[in-house]
N, CA and C atoms as a LAMMPS dump frame, in Angstrom:
ITEM: TIMESTEP
0
ITEM: NUMBER OF ATOMS
291
ITEM: BOX BOUNDS ff ff ff
-5.0000000000000000e+02 5.0000000000000000e+02
-5.0000000000000000e+02 5.0000000000000000e+02
-5.0000000000000000e+02 5.0000000000000000e+02
ITEM: ATOMS id mol type element x y z
1 1 1 N 404.923 -326.996 -379.959
2 1 2 C 405.37 -326.471 -378.803
3 1 3 C 405.724 -327.828 -377.573
4 2 1 N 404.156 -328.411 -377.912
5 2 2 C 404.544 -329.347 -376.786
6 2 3 C 405.24 -331.144 -377.457
7 3 1 N 406.001 -331.592 -378.654
8 3 2 C 406.798 -331.836 -379.388
9 3 3 C 408.082 -331.325 -379.201
10 4 1 N 408.355 -330.236 -379.119
11 4 2 C 409.825 -329.92 -378.776
12 4 3 C 409.848 -329.84 -377.583
13 5 1 N 409.248 -329.603 -376.71
14 5 2 C 409.537 -329.902 -374.843
15 5 3 C 409.826 -330.926 -374.506
16 6 1 N 409.129 -331.952 -375.28
17 6 2 C 408.831 -333.715 -375.343
18 6 3 C 409.845 -334.152 -375.67
19 7 1 N 410.787 -333.916 -376.916
20 7 2 C 412.362 -334.345 -377.707
21 7 3 C 413.252 -333.726 -376.394
22 8 1 N 413.475 -332.531 -375.862
23 8 2 C 414.293 -331.45 -374.668
24 8 3 C 414.574 -332.274 -373.559
25 9 1 N 413.154 -332.831 -372.667
26 9 2 C 413.013 -333.429 -371.466
27 9 3 C 413.351 -335.15 -372.166
28 10 1 N 413.345 -335.857 -373.268
29 10 2 C 413.8 -336.619 -373.565
30 10 3 C 415.581 -336.948 -373.512
31 11 1 N 415.804 -335.793 -374.31
32 11 2 C 417.514 -335.689 -374.507
33 11 3 C 418.183 -335.607 -372.845
34 12 1 N 417.898 -334.373 -372.478
35 12 2 C 418.26 -333.859 -371.135
36 12 3 C 418.088 -335.262 -370.103
37 13 1 N 417.209 -336.452 -370.555
38 13 2 C 417.259 -337.212 -369.186
39 13 3 C 418.018 -338.363 -369.479
40 14 1 N 418.372 -338.185 -371.076
41 14 2 C 419.611 -339.328 -371.09
42 14 3 C 421.19 -339.108 -371.28
43 15 1 N 421.03 -338.096 -370.076
44 15 2 C 422.917 -337.536 -370.45
45 15 3 C 422.87 -337.885 -368.759
46 16 1 N 423.83 -338.716 -368.281
47 16 2 C 424.69 -338.957 -367.775
48 16 3 C 425.542 -337.486 -366.751
49 17 1 N 425.619 -338.286 -365.499
50 17 2 C 426.687 -336.571 -365.114
51 17 3 C 427.528 -337.087 -365.291
52 18 1 N 428.288 -338.572 -365.372
53 18 2 C 429.527 -338.787 -366.284
54 18 3 C 429.898 -338.085 -367.749
55 19 1 N 428.22 -337.879 -367.979
56 19 2 C 428.934 -337.157 -369.519
57 19 3 C 429.224 -336.211 -369.386
58 20 1 N 428.607 -335.036 -368.367
59 20 2 C 428.026 -333.928 -368.174
60 20 3 C 429.634 -333.77 -367.697
61 21 1 N 430.342 -334.381 -366.682
62 21 2 C 431.571 -333.897 -366.16
63 21 3 C 432.887 -334.333 -367.44
64 22 1 N 432.416 -335.516 -367.869
65 22 2 C 434.055 -335.112 -369.103
66 22 3 C 433.84 -333.816 -370.034
67 23 1 N 432.643 -333.438 -370.322
68 23 2 C 432.072 -332.198 -371.56
69 23 3 C 432.827 -330.545 -370.541
70 24 1 N 432.277 -331.059 -369.414
71 24 2 C 433.502 -329.401 -368.853
72 24 3 C 434.933 -329.49 -368.757
73 25 1 N 435.108 -330.614 -368.766
74 25 2 C 436.882 -331.123 -368.07
75 25 3 C 436.929 -331.015 -370.311
76 26 1 N 436.383 -330.876 -370.654
77 26 2 C 436.588 -330.922 -371.772
78 26 3 C 437.412 -329.649 -372.79
79 27 1 N 437.513 -328.763 -372.289
80 27 2 C 437.415 -327.364 -372.487
81 27 3 C 437.516 -326.866 -373.911
82 28 1 N 438.646 -327.487 -375.128
83 28 2 C 439.211 -327.166 -376.076
84 28 3 C 437.767 -327.342 -377.069
85 29 1 N 437.155 -329.02 -376.652
86 29 2 C 436.052 -328.792 -377.136
87 29 3 C 434.941 -327.64 -377.077
88 30 1 N 434.547 -327.344 -375.908
89 30 2 C 434.181 -326.566 -375.732
90 30 3 C 434.283 -325.196 -376.17
91 31 1 N 435.414 -324.562 -376.043
92 31 2 C 435.635 -323.14 -376.233
93 31 3 C 435.39 -323.505 -378.368
94 32 1 N 435.99 -324.491 -379.004
95 32 2 C 435.709 -324.495 -380.766
96 32 3 C 434.278 -324.064 -380.386
97 33 1 N 433.309 -325.222 -379.972
98 33 2 C 431.973 -324.63 -380.234
99 33 3 C 431.427 -323.878 -379.717
100 34 1 N 432.053 -322.793 -378.907
101 34 2 C 431.366 -321.904 -378.846
102 34 3 C 431.913 -320.195 -379.893
103 35 1 N 432.967 -321.053 -380.283
104 35 2 C 433.867 -319.876 -380.724
105 35 3 C 433.103 -319.567 -382.164
106 36 1 N 433.039 -320.165 -382.737
107 36 2 C 431.857 -321.629 -383.86
108 36 3 C 430.817 -320.855 -384.204
109 37 1 N 430.291 -321.031 -383.059
110 37 2 C 428.535 -320.703 -383.301
111 37 3 C 428.382 -319.235 -382.525
112 38 1 N 429.385 -318.491 -381.741
113 38 2 C 428.848 -317.321 -381.35
114 38 3 C 429.642 -316.37 -381.972
115 39 1 N 431.227 -316.599 -382.458
116 39 2 C 431.853 -316.148 -383.456
117 39 3 C 431.486 -316.053 -384.931
118 40 1 N 431.879 -317.074 -384.77
119 40 2 C 432.195 -317.363 -386.729
120 40 3 C 431.047 -317.319 -387.512
121 41 1 N 429.967 -317.615 -386.898
122 41 2 C 428.317 -317.89 -387.681
123 41 3 C 428.11 -316.711 -387.808
124 42 1 N 428.333 -315.977 -386.847
125 42 2 C 427.809 -314.261 -386.643
126 42 3 C 428.259 -313.475 -388.086
127 43 1 N 429.594 -314.019 -388.036
128 43 2 C 430.716 -313.215 -388.927
129 43 3 C 430.235 -313.299 -390.104
130 44 1 N 430.066 -314.395 -390.527
131 44 2 C 429.68 -314.848 -391.797
132 44 3 C 428.541 -314.554 -391.817
133 45 1 N 427.407 -314.863 -391.744
134 45 2 C 426.169 -313.709 -391.347
135 45 3 C 425.779 -312.229 -391.545
136 46 1 N 427.091 -311.488 -391.209
137 46 2 C 427.397 -310.596 -391.45
138 46 3 C 427.95 -309.896 -392.974
139 47 1 N 429.416 -310.97 -393.265
140 47 2 C 429.192 -311.203 -394.332
141 47 3 C 428.854 -310.944 -396.11
142 48 1 N 427.415 -311.943 -395.159
143 48 2 C 426.981 -312.173 -396.404
144 48 3 C 425.691 -311.105 -396.41
145 49 1 N 425.344 -310.701 -395.43
146 49 2 C 424.603 -309.269 -395.2
147 49 3 C 425.25 -307.839 -396.173
148 50 1 N 426.179 -307.755 -396.306
149 50 2 C 427.141 -306.868 -396.789
150 50 3 C 427.329 -307.343 -398.566
151 51 1 N 427.665 -308.366 -398.307
152 51 2 C 427.971 -308.917 -400.123
153 51 3 C 426.561 -308.609 -400.665
154 52 1 N 425.767 -309.042 -400.396
155 52 2 C 423.347 -309.414 -400.688
156 52 3 C 422.711 -307.348 -400.388
157 53 1 N 423.611 -306.48 -399.711
158 53 2 C 423.283 -305.622 -399.642
159 53 3 C 421.612 -305.649 -398.543
160 54 1 N 421.379 -306.309 -398.106
161 54 2 C 419.959 -306.855 -397.585
162 54 3 C 419.221 -305.395 -397.065
163 55 1 N 418.161 -305.47 -396.51
164 55 2 C 417.212 -304.212 -396.446
165 55 3 C 417.848 -304.728 -394.995
166 56 1 N 417.315 -303.516 -394.132
167 56 2 C 417.315 -303.056 -392.76
168 56 3 C 416.601 -304.898 -391.533
169 57 1 N 415.318 -304.443 -392.848
170 57 2 C 414.482 -305.845 -391.858
171 57 3 C 414.599 -306.975 -392.458
172 58 1 N 415.251 -307.303 -392.82
173 58 2 C 416.112 -308.866 -393.456
174 58 3 C 417.163 -308.385 -392.601
175 59 1 N 417.911 -307.737 -392.942
176 59 2 C 418.931 -308.249 -392.098
177 59 3 C 418.883 -307.642 -390.088
178 60 1 N 417.662 -307.583 -389.861
179 60 2 C 417.833 -308.066 -388.223
180 60 3 C 417.272 -309.789 -388.324
181 61 1 N 416.612 -309.501 -389.309
182 61 2 C 416.084 -311.277 -388.887
183 61 3 C 417.264 -312.248 -389.572
184 62 1 N 418.014 -311.511 -390.53
185 62 2 C 419.461 -312.604 -390.478
186 62 3 C 420.297 -313.185 -389.157
187 63 1 N 420.426 -311.751 -388.786
188 63 2 C 421.459 -311.394 -387.687
189 63 3 C 420.383 -312.655 -386.518
190 64 1 N 419.45 -312.351 -385.785
191 64 2 C 418.804 -312.89 -384.956
192 64 3 C 418.883 -314.413 -385.346
193 65 1 N 419.352 -314.931 -386.374
194 65 2 C 419.136 -316.134 -386.901
195 65 3 C 420.315 -316.882 -386.695
196 66 1 N 421.224 -315.855 -386.927
197 66 2 C 422.62 -316.157 -386.895
198 66 3 C 423.505 -316.352 -386.059
199 67 1 N 422.505 -314.898 -384.782
200 67 2 C 423.225 -315.717 -383.332
201 67 3 C 422.383 -316.724 -382.508
202 68 1 N 421.663 -316.946 -382.793
203 68 2 C 420.936 -318.208 -381.924
204 68 3 C 420.626 -319.445 -382.784
205 69 1 N 421.255 -320.065 -382.536
206 69 2 C 421.592 -321.64 -384.261
207 69 3 C 421.583 -322.338 -383.45
208 70 1 N 419.545 -322.315 -383.41
209 70 2 C 418.837 -323.502 -383.104
210 70 3 C 419.131 -323.554 -381.818
211 71 1 N 419.056 -323.188 -381.054
212 71 2 C 419.177 -323.742 -379.511
213 71 3 C 418 -324.873 -379.159
214 72 1 N 417.048 -324.761 -379.598
215 72 2 C 415.629 -325.373 -378.577
216 72 3 C 415.953 -327.087 -379.62
217 73 1 N 416.136 -326.77 -381.047
218 73 2 C 416.556 -328.248 -381.738
219 73 3 C 417.396 -328.573 -381.852
220 74 1 N 418.918 -328.474 -381.331
221 74 2 C 420.208 -328.809 -381.037
222 74 3 C 420.477 -330.145 -380.073
223 75 1 N 419.744 -330.415 -378.807
224 75 2 C 420.155 -331.298 -378.862
225 75 3 C 419.054 -332.938 -379.138
226 76 1 N 418.313 -332.417 -379.464
227 76 2 C 417.873 -333.986 -380.08
228 76 3 C 418.278 -334.172 -381.639
229 77 1 N 418.707 -332.991 -382.392
230 77 2 C 419.452 -333.663 -383.434
231 77 3 C 421.092 -333.81 -382.992
232 78 1 N 421.395 -333.547 -381.947
233 78 2 C 422.727 -334.14 -381.467
234 78 3 C 422.735 -335.726 -381.399
235 79 1 N 421.583 -335.401 -380.741
236 79 2 C 421.072 -337.231 -380.191
237 79 3 C 420.69 -338.35 -381.718
238 80 1 N 420.633 -337.748 -381.973
239 80 2 C 420.053 -338.224 -383.401
240 80 3 C 421.564 -338.488 -384.455
241 81 1 N 422.587 -337.712 -384.079
242 81 2 C 423.78 -338.033 -385.007
243 81 3 C 424.434 -338.283 -384.387
244 82 1 N 424.523 -338.857 -383.097
245 82 2 C 425.069 -339.657 -382.289
246 82 3 C 426.175 -339.056 -381.701
247 83 1 N 426.157 -337.633 -381.61
248 83 2 C 427.235 -336.813 -380.489
249 83 3 C 426.816 -336.444 -379.081
250 84 1 N 428.164 -336.029 -378.632
251 84 2 C 428.362 -335.685 -377.169
252 84 3 C 426.868 -334.866 -376.964
253 85 1 N 425.664 -335.125 -375.948
254 85 2 C 424.618 -334.386 -375.896
255 85 3 C 425.782 -332.9 -374.496
256 86 1 N 425.859 -332.921 -373.626
257 86 2 C 426.088 -333.023 -372.799
258 86 3 C 427.15 -331.623 -372.943
259 87 1 N 427.961 -331.906 -373.95
260 87 2 C 429.232 -330.781 -374.014
261 87 3 C 427.746 -329.954 -375.34
262 88 1 N 426.628 -329.957 -375.858
263 88 2 C 425.791 -329.36 -376.84
264 88 3 C 425.138 -328.061 -375.437
265 89 1 N 425.026 -329.556 -374.798
266 89 2 C 423.404 -328.652 -373.728
267 89 3 C 424.682 -328.68 -372.712
268 90 1 N 425.385 -328.556 -371.977
269 90 2 C 426.679 -327.239 -371.492
270 90 3 C 426.808 -325.955 -372.152
271 91 1 N 426.967 -326.179 -373.655
272 91 2 C 427.073 -324.604 -374.429
273 91 3 C 425.988 -323.871 -374.514
274 92 1 N 424.763 -324.054 -374.279
275 92 2 C 424.155 -323.595 -374.433
276 92 3 C 423.255 -323.083 -372.965
277 93 1 N 423.74 -323.787 -371.758
278 93 2 C 423.327 -323.209 -370.434
279 93 3 C 424.119 -322.038 -370.145
280 94 1 N 425.317 -322.498 -370.485
281 94 2 C 426.512 -321.328 -370.144
282 94 3 C 427.039 -320.358 -370.85
283 95 1 N 426.108 -320.217 -371.847
284 95 2 C 425.766 -319.062 -372.821
285 95 3 C 423.919 -318.318 -372.186
286 96 1 N 423.657 -318.968 -371.923
287 96 2 C 422.071 -318.503 -371.74
288 96 3 C 422.277 -318 -370.6
289 97 1 N 423.527 -318.509 -369.646
290 97 2 C 423.218 -317.818 -367.911
291 97 3 C 423.5 -316.68 -367.592
């Protein structure tokens, strides 16, 4: 838990206000990001559950993972991949608000 908090703080401190402003202005990227994470991934998860006829408890766990796509771990991974951390962070904050 401490490592996760440390990674989140380090990532957050690396995002500048310019990065945040550019992320907010890029509505197309934010829209595609939200659509992929909160529509496509859960839809694929539901399709897999129907395909494999999962038991109810397995289905609940699978759907929880599908609708929460690694939110705590995403910023550090995006930073390591040299991606746009501001866009990813903005998505999580907007959806969780």
